[in-house]
C-alpha positions in Angstrom: 0.0 0.0 0.0 1.4 3.4 -1.0 1.1 6.6 1.1 -1.4 8.0 -1.4 -3.7 4.9 -1.0 -3.1 4.7 2.8 -5.7 5.8 5.2 -5.6 9.5 6.0 -4.5 9.0 9.6 -1.5 6.9 8.5 -0.5 9.4 5.8 -0.5 12.3 8.2 1.5 10.4 10.7 4.1 9.4 8.1 4.4 13.0 6.9 4.9 14.2 10.5 7.7 11.6 11.0 9.4 12.6 7.8 9.3 16.3 8.8 10.6 15.5 12.2 13.5 13.5 10.8 14.3 16.3 8.3 14.4 18.8 11.3 16.8 16.4 13.2 19.0 16.1 10.1 19.2 19.9 9.8 20.1 20.2 13.5 22.7 17.5 13.2 24.2 19.2 10.2 24.5 22.5 12.2 26.2 20.6 15.1 28.5 18.8 12.6 29.5 22.2 11.1 30.2 23.6 14.6 32.2 20.5 15.6 34.2 20.8 12.3 35.1 24.4 13.1 36.0 23.5 16.7 38.1 20.6 15.5 40.0 22.8 13.1 40.7 25.3 15.8 41.9 22.6 18.2 44.1 21.1 15.5 45.7 24.5 14.9 46.2 24.9 18.7 47.7 21.4 19.0 50.1 22.2 16.1 51.0 25.5 17.8 51.7 23.8 21.2 53.7 21.0 19.5 55.8 23.7 17.9 56.4 25.5 21.2 57.2 22.2 22.9 59.7 21.3 20.2 61.3 24.7 20.5 61.5 24.4 24.3 63.0 20.9 24.1 65.7 22.2 21.6 66.4 25.2 23.8 66.9 23.1 26.9 69.7 21.2 25.0 71.3 24.2 23.6 74.8 25.0 25.1 75.0 28.6 24.1 72.9 31.4 25.5 70.1 29.2 27.1 68.8 32.5 28.7 68.1 34.0 25.3 64.7 35.8 25.1 64.3 35.2 21.3 65.3 37.2 18.3 66.9 40.6 18.9 64.7 43.7 18.5 64.8 45.6 15.2 65.5 48.9 16.9 67.0 48.2 20.3 67.4 50.8 23.0 70.7 52.7 22.7 73.1 51.7 25.5 74.3 54.3 28.0 72.7 57.4 29.4 70.3 59.6 27.5 71.6 62.4 25.3 72.3 65.6 27.3 73.1 63.9 30.6 75.6 65.5 33.0 79.2 64.4 32.4 80.3 61.6 34.6 84.0 60.9 35.2 86.4 59.9 38.0 87.5 62.7 40.4 91.1 63.4 40.8 92.6 61.5 43.7 93.1 63.4 47.0 96.7 62.1 47.5 99.6 60.9 45.4 101.9 58.2 46.7 104.7 58.7 44.2 105.3 60.6 41.0 106.8 59.2 37.8 108.0 61.1 34.7 107.0 60.3 31.2 109.7 62.2 29.2 109.6 63.0 25.5 111.5 60.8 23.1 114.8 62.3 21.8 113.5 62.4 18.2 110.2 62.4 16.4 108.9 58.8 15.9 107.5 59.8 12.5 110.3 61.8 10.7 113.2 61.7 13.1 113.3 65.5 13.7 114.1 67.1 17.0 111.3 67.4 19.7 110.6 70.6 21.7 108.6 70.4 24.9 105.5 72.6 25.0 103.7 71.7 28.3 103.4 68.9 30.9 100.0 67.2 31.4 99.0 65.1 34.4 97.6 61.6 34.4 96.7 59.6 37.4 96.7 55.8 37.8 94.9 54.3 40.7 95.8 50.7 41.4 96.1 48.1 44.1 99.3 46.3 45.1 99.7 42.7 44.1 99.7 40.8 46.3 97.9 43.0 48.8 100.0 42.6 52.0 98.4 40.9 54.9 98.8 42.0 58.5 99.7 39.6 61.3 99.0 40.7 64.8 100.3 38.9 67.8 98.2 39.1 71.0 100.0 38.4 74.2 97.1 37.0 76.2 97.6 37.2 79.9 96.2 34.3 81.8 95.7 34.2 85.6 93.4 33.1 88.4 91.4 34.6 91.2 93.0 34.2 94.6 89.6 33.9 96.2 87.8 31.3 94.1 90.7 30.0 91.9 88.7 30.8 88.8 90.7 31.1 85.6 90.8 34.6 84.2 92.0 35.5 80.7 92.6 38.9 79.1 91.1 40.0 75.8 92.2 42.8 73.5 89.6 44.9 71.8 90.7 43.7 68.3 90.5 40.0 69.2 87.7 37.9 67.6 88.2 34.7 69.6 89.4 33.5 73.0 90.9 30.3 71.6 94.5 29.4 72.5 96.8 26.4 72.0 96.1 24.5 68.8 93.4 27.0 67.8 95.5 30.1 68.5 96.0 31.0 64.8 92.8 32.9 63.8 91.6 34.4 60.6 90.9 38.1 61.0 87.5 39.7 60.6 88.4 41.5 57.3 89.2 38.2 55.6 86.1 36.5 57.1 83.8 39.4 56.1 85.3 39.5 52.5 84.9 35.8 52.0 81.3 35.8 53.4 80.4 38.7 51.0 81.8 36.8 48.1 80.0 33.7 49.0 76.5 35.0 50.0 76.5 38.3 48.2 78.2 37.5 44.9 77.6 33.8 44.6 81.3 32.7 44.6 81.9 29.2 45.9 83.9 28.6 49.1 86.8 27.1 47.0 86.9 30.2 44.7 86.7 32.6 47.7 89.7 30.8 49.2 91.6 31.0 45.9 90.9 34.8 45.7 92.3 35.3 49.2 95.3 33.2 48.3 96.1 34.8 45.0 95.3 38.4 45.9 96.5 38.5 49.5 98.8 35.5 49.8 96.5 34.3 52.7 96.6 30.6 52.5 93.2 29.2 53.6 91.2 26.1 52.9 87.6 26.2 51.7 86.5 24.2 54.8 88.0 26.9 56.9 85.9 29.5 55.1 82.8 27.4 55.6 83.3 27.0 59.3 84.1 30.7 59.7 80.7 31.4 57.9 78.9 29.2 60.4 80.4 31.0 63.3 79.7 34.4 61.7 76.1 33.4 61.3 75.8 32.6 65.0 77.2 36.1 65.8 74.9 37.8 63.3 71.7 35.9 64.4 70.7 38.6 66.9 71.0 41.2 64.1 68.8 38.9 61.9 66.3 38.7 64.7 66.4 42.5 64.9 65.5 42.7 61.2 62.5 40.5 61.9 61.5 42.8 64.7 61.6 45.8 62.4 59.6 43.9 59.7 56.8 43.2 62.2 56.8 46.9 63.1 56.7 48.2 59.5 53.7 49.5 57.5 54.3 47.5 54.3 56.2 44.2 53.6 56.6 42.7 50.2 56.8 38.9 50.1 57.9 36.4 47.4 59.4 32.9 47.2 61.3 30.7 44.8 62.5 27.1 44.7 65.5 26.0 46.7 67.3 22.8 47.7 68.5 21.6 51.1 70.6 18.4 50.8 69.0 17.6 47.4 65.5 17.9 48.8 62.9 20.5 47.7 62.7 23.6 49.8 61.8 27.3 49.3 63.6 30.5 49.7 61.3 33.3 51.0 62.1 37.0 50.8 60.4 39.7 53.0 61.4 43.2 52.0 60.6 46.9 52.1 62.6 50.1 51.8 64.4 49.4 55.1 64.9 45.7 55.4 65.6 42.7 53.2 65.2 39.3 55.0 65.6 35.8 53.5 64.2 32.6 55.1 64.8 29.1 53.7 62.2 26.6 54.7 61.3 23.1 53.5 57.6 24.2 53.0 55.8 26.8 51.0 52.9 27.1 53.5 51.5 30.2 55.1 53.1 29.3 58.4 56.4 30.6 57.1 55.0 34.1 56.7 53.3 33.9 60.1 56.6 32.8 61.7 58.4 35.9 60.3 55.7 38.5 60.6 53.6 37.1 63.5 49.9 36.4 63.4 49.0 39.9 64.7 50.8 41.8 61.9 48.8 45.0 61.2 50.6 46.3 58.1 50.0 45.5 54.4 51.5 42.4 52.8 52.2 42.8 49.1 52.3 39.4 47.3 51.1 37.5 44.3 48.0 35.2 44.1 49.7 32.1 45.4 47.3 30.0 47.5 49.4 30.1 50.7 48.7 33.8 51.1 44.9 33.2 51.1 45.1 31.7 54.6 46.9 34.7 56.1 44.7 37.0 58.2 46.6 40.1 56.9 45.6 43.1 54.8 47.0 42.2 51.4 47.8 43.9 48.1 47.9 41.7 45.1 50.5 42.4 42.5 49.0 44.0 39.4 52.0 43.1 37.4 51.3 39.4 37.8 47.7 39.9 36.7 48.7 41.9 33.7 51.1 39.2 32.6 48.2 36.7 33.0 46.0 38.9 30.8 48.8 39.0 28.1 49.1 35.3 28.1 45.3 34.8 27.7 45.1 37.4 24.9 48.0 35.6 23.0 46.3 32.2 23.2 42.6 33.1 22.7 40.3 34.1 19.9 39.4 37.7 19.4 36.0 37.3 21.1 37.3 35.2 24.0 40.2 37.7 24.6 37.8 40.6 25.3 37.5 39.7 29.0 41.3 39.7 29.6 41.6 43.0 27.6 39.0 44.6 29.8 40.6 43.5 33.0 44.0 44.7 31.7 42.5 48.1 30.8 41.1 48.4 34.4 44.4 47.5 36.0 46.4 49.9 33.9 43.8 52.6 34.7 44.2 52.0 38.4 48.0 52.1 38.1 47.8 55.3 36.2 45.3 56.8 38.7 47.5 56.4 41.8 50.2 59.0 40.9 47.4 61.5 40.2 46.1 61.5 43.7 48.2 64.5 44.7 46.8 66.5 41.8 43.1 65.7 42.4 40.7 66.6 45.2 40.0 63.8 47.7 36.4 63.6 46.5 37.4 63.3 42.9 39.9 60.7 43.6 37.4 58.6 45.6 34.9 58.9 42.7 37.5 57.7 40.2 38.4 54.7 42.5 34.7 53.9 42.9 34.2 53.8 39.1 37.1 51.4 38.7 35.7 49.2 41.5 32.2 49.2 40.0 33.5 48.4 36.5 35.5 45.4 37.8 32.5 44.2 39.8 30.3 44.3 36.6 32.9 42.2 34.7 33.2 39.6 37.5 29.4 39.3 37.8 29.1 37.8 34.3 29.2 34.2 33.3 32.1 33.1 31.0 31.8 30.0 28.8 35.5 30.0 27.8 37.4 27.7 30.3 40.4 30.0 30.6 38.2 33.1 31.2 36.2 31.2 33.7 39.3 30.2 35.7 40.7 33.7 35.5 37.4 35.2 36.7 37.2 32.8 39.5 40.7 33.8 40.6 39.8 37.5 40.5 36.6 37.0 42.5 38.6 35.2 45.1 41.2 38.0 45.3 38.7 40.8 44.8 39.1 42.4 48.2 42.9 42.9 47.7 43.1 43.9 44.0 42.9 47.7 44.5 44.5 48.0 48.0 47.3 50.2 46.5 44.8 52.9 45.6 43.9 53.6 49.2 47.2 53.3 51.1 50.0 55.7 50.0 52.9 53.5 50.9 51.7 50.5 48.9 53.0 50.1 45.3 50.8 48.5 42.6 53.2 45.7 41.8 55.4 43.3 43.7 58.6 44.3 41.8 60.5 45.2 44.9 60.3 41.6 46.2 61.2 40.3 42.8 64.3 42.5 42.6 65.4 41.4 46.0 64.9 37.7 45.2 66.9 38.0 42.0 70.4 37.8 43.8 69.3 34.6 45.4 68.2 33.2 42.0 71.6 34.1 40.6 73.4 32.4 43.5 71.2 29.3 43.0 72.3 29.2 39.3 76.0 29.9 39.7 76.7 28.3 43.1 73.9 25.8 43.9 71.9 25.8 47.1 72.7 24.2 50.5 73.7 20.8 51.6 72.3 21.0 55.1 69.8 22.9 57.3 72.7 24.6 59.0 74.0 25.8 55.7 70.6 27.1 54.7 70.3 29.0 58.0 73.8 30.4 57.5 73.0 31.7 54.0 69.6 33.2 55.2 71.3 35.2 58.0 74.4 36.4 56.2 72.6 37.2 52.9 69.9 39.2 54.8 72.5 41.3 56.6 74.4 41.9 53.3 71.4 43.1 51.4 70.1 45.3 54.2 73.6 46.8 54.6 73.6 47.6 50.9 70.3 49.4 51.2 71.7 51.8 53.8 75.2 52.2 52.5 76.9 50.3 55.3 80.1 48.3 54.8 79.3 44.7 55.6 82.9 43.9 56.6 82.7 46.7 59.2 79.6 45.0 60.6 81.5 41.7 60.7 84.4 43.4 62.6 82.0 44.8 65.2 80.2 41.6 66.0 83.2 39.3 66.0 85.3 41.6 68.2 82.5 41.9 70.8 82.5 38.9 73.2 78.8 39.4 74.1 75.8 38.6 72.1 74.8 41.8 70.3 72.7 43.1 67.5 73.4 46.1 65.3 70.4 48.2 64.1 71.8 48.4 60.6 68.6 50.0 59.2 69.5 53.3 60.8 69.5 56.2 58.3 72.6 57.8 59.9 75.6 57.9 57.6 77.9 56.5 60.4 77.2 53.1 61.8 75.1 53.1 64.9 76.4 52.1 68.3 76.2 48.5 69.3 72.9 47.9 71.2 71.2 44.8 72.5 68.1 43.5 70.6 64.7 44.1 72.0 62.8 41.0 73.0 60.9 39.6 69.9 57.2 38.7 70.2 56.7 35.0 69.6 54.4 33.9 66.8 51.7 31.5 67.9 52.1 29.3 64.9 52.1 25.4 64.9 
């Protein structure tokens, strides 16, 4: 029976089924077209990622310039200072140790004619002797006893750094110890190379094990000064925090840096948990902590300021990997962050009301962005991160001392990264603690123009446990003072 001869009810049902199937076929064709476009886009993305992976694998095996950032710029920045800068040259020395004459030749080197003197010009040459002479001081240590209690009494000169006698009576002086410590923990020179420099430049024969043991003793003497730096961090208005990977005896660890304009403090710890920050700053810290969006900082009960530089880099990465439509969200976030960074310096030129209105507009614009739903997975993750960190994104707009980025902490952690690359990490917890203490004192001394070797001389020559407030703004080193008692963090 054909459809034409079929009963009317069966013919209508058949036509309905045919129409329904045609609709389903049309819908499936649309889905197939969409999946084809998606597949092409994913294939292009896979090809791009494979190319990047292949380039990264080749770069990791390259022996020359593994740190290269890619092809050089077509118009690189001209080296040196800008045109029209003030002339910079060395000043004439304030004393002359000896004078040498540079007489004219008897005849002209070119034609052999006679030479007549017109004038005498002066040139200075500043150099160091080689080898630099060492100084050996003999201390005649008077030893006696008390007639009443028979207690042994030993004299000590103001320039002595140790009370050891007998087999340990030959001591290395504080200048050599301080120089070796600065080479090791400030410049990233190994103990062996530091010993070689002392031997070749000063003819001071010393083993690298001697330098290592001297470093450990120096760290013990500088530990009160290190604790004083912690005390000052806890009393400061702003602290910038960052961390990087480290090794202790081949096991994973982390090097933390806590810094501001006055103090730079390093702490090496096996964990990357928030308890490290609480141990340094204390749970009751009332200042502002500048940091990135790492999860460990979320558990801290501090006022925080999230680094706008990290978020801008995240926006740039998203814009580079997304389609034009999907990249609109990261573009809008980047525009708001740059607007906030540009607004902060204008605060002094605006009325307080006008500044607060401008801040409110930025806050409202960001809230409107984060209130939307984003189908793109990368945008959804980024929006989730921003919602989580929302209370701390614009902290820098309202507190004058807070900078928009965490560049200060990144600059202070860079010397540690260079030392990690050129000199490795630490073999033991004692070595990690030694590096933390000495590197912290060195970097803080550099901020205030203090000579680290002078600090070493002061602490080694003092028989008592002392701390030096090296963050003083005075040009001369402050007097030796004891450290105030540190409040104890109630951490686990």
